[in-house]
C-alpha positions in Angstrom: -28.7 -9.5 10.7 -28.5 -6.7 13.3 -25.2 -4.9 13.2 -23.2 -3.4 16.0 -22.7 0.3 15.2 -19.1 1.3 16.1 -18.7 5.1 16.4 -15.4 6.5 17.2 -14.0 8.0 14.0 -14.6 11.6 13.0 -13.9 11.1 9.3 -14.6 8.6 6.5 -13.2 5.1 7.1 -10.3 3.9 4.9 -9.7 0.3 6.2 -11.2 -2.2 8.5 -9.5 -5.6 9.2 -9.6 -8.4 11.7 -6.6 -9.9 13.4 -5.8 -13.6 12.7 -7.8 -14.9 15.6 -10.8 -12.6 14.7 -11.3 -11.4 18.3 -10.0 -7.9 17.5 -11.0 -5.4 14.7 -8.6 -2.7 13.6 -9.8 0.4 11.7 -8.3 3.5 10.1 -9.9 6.6 8.8 -9.3 10.0 7.3 -8.9 11.2 10.9 -5.5 10.7 12.7 -6.6 7.9 15.1 -6.4 4.3 14.1 -8.6 2.3 16.5 -8.9 -1.2 17.9 -12.2 -2.8 18.9 -13.5 -6.1 20.4 -15.3 -8.0 17.7 -17.6 -9.7 20.2 -19.3 -6.6 21.5 -18.0 -3.6 19.5 -16.1 -2.0 22.5 -13.3 0.3 21.5 -10.3 -0.7 23.4 -8.0 2.1 22.3 -6.5 4.3 19.7 -3.0 4.8 18.3 -1.9 8.4 18.7 1.0 9.8 16.6 0.0 10.5 13.0 -0.6 14.0 11.7 -2.7 13.2 8.7 -5.3 10.8 7.4 -4.4 7.1 8.0 -5.0 4.9 5.0 -4.1 1.4 6.0 -3.2 -0.9 8.9 -1.6 -4.3 9.3 -1.3 -6.6 12.3 1.4 -9.2 13.2 0.5 -12.9 13.3 0.5 -12.9 17.1 -1.2 -9.4 17.4 1.7 -7.9 19.3 2.5 -5.2 16.8 0.6 -3.0 14.4 1.8 -0.8 11.5 -0.1 2.1 10.0 0.4 4.2 6.9 -0.6 7.9 6.6 -0.9 10.9 4.4 1.6 12.6 6.7 4.2 10.7 4.6 5.0 8.2 7.3 4.4 4.7 8.5 4.4 4.0 12.3 5.1 0.7 14.1 3.2 0.3 17.3 2.9 -1.9 20.3 -0.6 -3.3 19.6 -1.5 -3.7 23.3 -0.1 -0.5 24.8 -0.3 1.9 21.8 3.4 2.8 22.3 5.0 4.1 19.2 8.0 1.9 18.4 9.4 3.3 15.2 8.4 5.8 12.4 9.5 5.6 8.8 9.4 8.8 6.7 8.9 9.1 3.0 8.6 11.7 0.3 4.9 11.1 -0.4 1.9 9.8 1.4 1.8 6.1 2.5 -1.2 4.3 1.0 -0.8 0.7 2.0 1.2 -1.4 4.6 1.5 -5.1 5.2 3.5 -7.5 7.5 4.8 -10.6 5.7 3.7 -14.0 6.9 6.0 -14.7 9.8 6.4 -10.9 10.3 10.1 -10.9 9.1 9.4 -8.1 6.6 7.1 -5.0 6.2 5.9 -3.7 2.8 5.1 0.0 2.6 3.5 1.4 -0.6 3.7 5.2 -1.2 1.5 7.4 -3.4 2.4 8.9 -6.8 2.4 12.6 -5.7 4.7 15.6 -5.4 6.9 14.3 -8.2 7.4 10.9 -6.5 6.7 7.6 -8.1 4.4 5.1 -6.4 6.8 2.4 -5.1 6.8 -0.5 -2.5 9.6 -0.3 0.1 10.5 -3.6 1.8 12.0 -3.3 5.3 13.4 -6.0 7.5 11.3 -6.2 10.7 13.2 -6.7 14.0 10.6 -8.6 16.0 12.6 -8.8 19.2 13.5 -5.1 19.4 12.2 -1.6 19.0 15.2 -0.8 16.9 14.4 -0.9 13.2 16.5 -0.3 10.1 15.9 2.9 8.2 17.0 1.6 4.8 14.8 -0.7 2.8 16.2 -4.1 1.7 14.3 -3.7 -1.6 12.3 -1.1 -3.5 9.8 -2.4 -6.1 9.3 0.1 -8.9 7.0 0.0 -12.0 3.5 1.2 -11.3 2.4 4.2 -13.2 -0.3 5.2 -10.8 -0.7 5.2 -7.0 -0.6 1.8 -5.4 -3.8 1.3 -3.4 -3.1 -2.1 -1.8 -0.1 -4.2 -1.1 -0.5 -7.8 0.0 1.9 -10.7 0.8 1.3 -14.1 -0.6 1.4 -16.9 2.0 4.8 -18.0 0.8 6.2 -14.6 2.0 8.3 -14.5 -1.2 5.7 -12.9 -3.5 3.9 -9.6 -3.2 0.7 -8.5 -4.9 -0.1 -4.9 -5.6 -3.2 -3.1 -7.0 -3.1 0.4 -8.4 -4.9 3.4 -9.8 -3.1 2.6 -13.1 -5.8 -0.2 -13.5 -3.2 -3.0 -13.1 -2.5 -5.8 -10.6 1.1 -7.0 -10.3 2.9 -9.9 -8.9 6.5 -9.4 -7.5 9.4 -11.6 -6.6 10.5 -9.8 -3.4 14.0 -11.3 -3.1 14.8 -10.5 -6.7 13.0 -7.2 -6.5 11.4 -7.9 -9.9 7.9 -7.8 -11.4 6.8 -11.3 -12.3 3.5 -10.6 -13.9 1.2 -7.6 -14.7 -2.4 -7.5 -16.0 -4.6 -4.6 -16.8 -7.5 -5.7 -14.6 -10.0 -2.9 -14.9 -11.1 0.1 -17.0 -10.7 2.5 -14.0 -8.9 2.8 -10.7 -8.5 -0.3 -8.6 -9.6 0.7 -5.1 -8.9 -2.6 -3.2 -7.8 -6.2 -3.6 -8.0 -9.1 -1.2 -6.9 -12.8 -1.2 -9.2 -15.7 -0.7 -8.5 -17.7 2.5 -6.4 -20.3 0.6 -4.5 -17.6 -1.4 -5.5 -19.3 -4.6 -7.7 -16.4 -5.8 -7.7 -12.6 -5.7 -10.7 -10.3 -5.7 -10.3 -6.8 -7.1 -12.6 -3.8 -6.7 -12.8 -0.9 -9.1 -14.4 2.4 -9.9 -15.5 0.8 -13.2 -18.5 -0.6 -11.3 -17.1 -4.2 -11.2 -15.3 -6.5 -8.9 -13.3 -9.3 -10.5 -12.1 -12.7 -9.3 -8.7 -13.8 -10.5 -6.5 -16.9 -10.3 -3.4 -15.9 -8.4 -1.4 -18.5 -10.2 -1.6 -17.0 -13.7 -3.9 -14.0 -13.3 -6.6 -15.6 -15.4 -10.0 -13.9 -15.0 -12.5 -16.3 -13.3 -15.6 -14.2 -12.6 -16.9 -10.7 -12.9 -19.5 -9.1 -10.5 -21.2 -6.0 -11.9 -23.2 -3.3 -10.1 -24.4 0.2 -10.9 -21.9 2.1 -8.9 -18.2 2.3 -8.1 -16.9 -0.7 -6.1 -14.5 0.5 -3.3 -13.8 -2.8 -1.6 -14.5 -6.6 -2.0 -13.9 -9.7 0.0 -14.2 -13.5 -0.4 -16.0 -15.5 2.3 -13.6 -18.0 4.0 -16.5 -20.6 4.4 -19.0 -20.2 1.5 -18.9 -19.4 -2.2 -19.8 -15.8 -1.5 -18.4 -12.4 -2.5 -19.0 -9.2 -0.5 -19.0 -5.9 -2.3 -19.0 -2.3 -0.8 -19.1 1.0 -2.7 -21.3 3.8 -3.9 -21.2 7.0 -5.8 -18.5 9.5 -4.7 -19.7 12.4 -2.5 -19.7 14.9 -5.4 -22.2 12.7 -7.3 -24.4 11.6 -4.4 -28.0 12.7 -4.5 -30.6 12.5 -1.7 -32.0 9.4 -3.5 -28.7 7.6 -3.4 -29.6 5.5 -0.3 -33.0 4.6 -1.6 -31.5 3.4 -4.8 -29.3 1.0 -3.0 -26.1 2.7 -3.8 -24.8 2.4 -0.2 -25.8 -1.2 0.5 -23.4 -4.0 1.1 -24.0 -6.6 -1.6 -23.4 -10.4 -1.4 -22.9 -12.3 -4.7 -22.6 -16.0 -5.4 -18.9 -16.6 -6.2 -19.6 -19.1 -9.0 -22.9 -17.9 -10.6 -22.2 -14.1 -10.3 -25.7 -13.6 -9.0 -26.6 -11.1 -6.3 -27.9 -13.0 -3.3 -28.7 -10.2 -0.9 -28.1 -6.6 0.3 -27.4 -5.1 3.7 -28.5 -1.5 4.3 -27.3 0.9 7.0 -24.6 3.3 5.7 -25.5 6.8 4.8 -22.8 7.2 2.2 -20.4 5.0 0.2 -18.9 2.0 1.8 -15.1 2.3 1.6 -13.9 -1.0 3.1 -15.3 -4.5 3.8 -13.8 -7.6 5.3 -14.9 -11.0 6.5 -13.8 -12.3 9.9 -11.4 -15.3 9.7 -14.2 -17.7 10.7 -16.7 -16.2 8.2 -19.3 -15.6 10.9 -19.0 -11.8 10.8 -18.3 -9.1 8.3 -17.3 -5.5 8.8 -18.0 -2.5 6.7 -16.6 1.0 7.1 -18.2 4.0 5.4 -17.8 7.5 4.2 -20.3 8.4 7.0 -17.6 7.7 9.6 -19.3 4.6 11.0 -18.1 1.0 11.3 -20.8 -1.6 11.1 -20.0 -5.0 12.5 -22.4 -7.6 11.2 -23.1 -11.1 12.7 -24.6 -13.4 10.2 -28.0 -15.0 11.2 -28.1 -18.8 11.9 -30.1 -19.4 8.8 -27.3 -17.9 6.7 -25.1 -20.9 7.8 -27.9 -23.4 7.3 -28.6 -22.2 3.8 -24.9 -21.7 3.0 -24.1 -25.3 3.9 -27.0 -26.5 1.8 -25.7 -24.4 -1.1 -28.9 -22.3 -1.2 -27.1 -19.0 -0.8 
C-alpha cells in the first residue's frame, strides 16, 4: 500500500473528507486555507481563501457544488466548491469547531466552542440552495453540552443530529423540536471524533482515553471497544468490510524521539467484530488527527500533525482477503 503524499498545508491537519462520489478530497488544517484534491492522483485543485484563523472542519453538498468551513476566527463560510467564491459568512461569539450539511442540503449545522464565556451550541440554519443570499438567524439552537462539541453529524433522515463533545458524551437531537433525545457518557476523556457507518446504523467514537468505541445509533448501546496505547483522535468504519480504522498518537508535548518507532503514529486497522488489530500503516511523523474511508472503500486518507495528507490505495490482496473474511 504505497500512499500518495499530499503536501500543501503549512500546519497540522484537522479534517480530511471525501465528497459523495469519492473523486474529490477536501482537507482543513490549522492554517487558513482549506484545500481540495483529486483522489485519483493527489493533485491539489485549489484552496478556499477567506478565513483568518485555523480551520477545523469542512462539509460538502450532495452534488459537490457548495462547501462550508468552520474556523477559529469565529466564523463559518459558505463557498462555491468549484470556483472558490465566498458566498456567505456567518459570525459567532466563539470559534467554530464543526459544520455539516443535512442530507438534501436544506440545512446547515454549525457547532461552536465553549470559550470566552460562551457555551458550546449547535446553530441550525436554513440553506438557500438556489441563491447566494442566506439567512443570518438560525432556525434552531441546540443547547446542553457542558464541553466543546468536536463533531456534529446529520443522520440520513435529516431529522436527527448527532454530536460528540469534550464533555465525554455523545448526544442525539430532534432538530425540529430543538430537543435532546438521548445522551450517553461514552468515554473517560475528551471525544475527538465520531463518524457514522455507511448504513447509519452504527457510530464510531474516538477518544483521548486510548479507545475507539462502536455504538448502535438506535439506542446508543455499546457494541465493541478498540483499545490502543495512545490517544485516538479519529476513527472510521469501512463501507465494504468489517474493518475499523484508527488514527492518533501522543500529543506534541508528550512525544519523544522514540514515538514513531513505538508505533504511536501508525494508522491501525481493527476487525470490527473481533476487536483484533489486523494491521498498521506507517508514514506520519506525528499524531494522526483525522482519518476517513472513501465511499467505495478502496482508499483511505489520513491527515497528521506533521502537516501531511496521506492518501492510501488498498492493495488488490486486501479485497481478496476481505471478501474471504480473512482480514
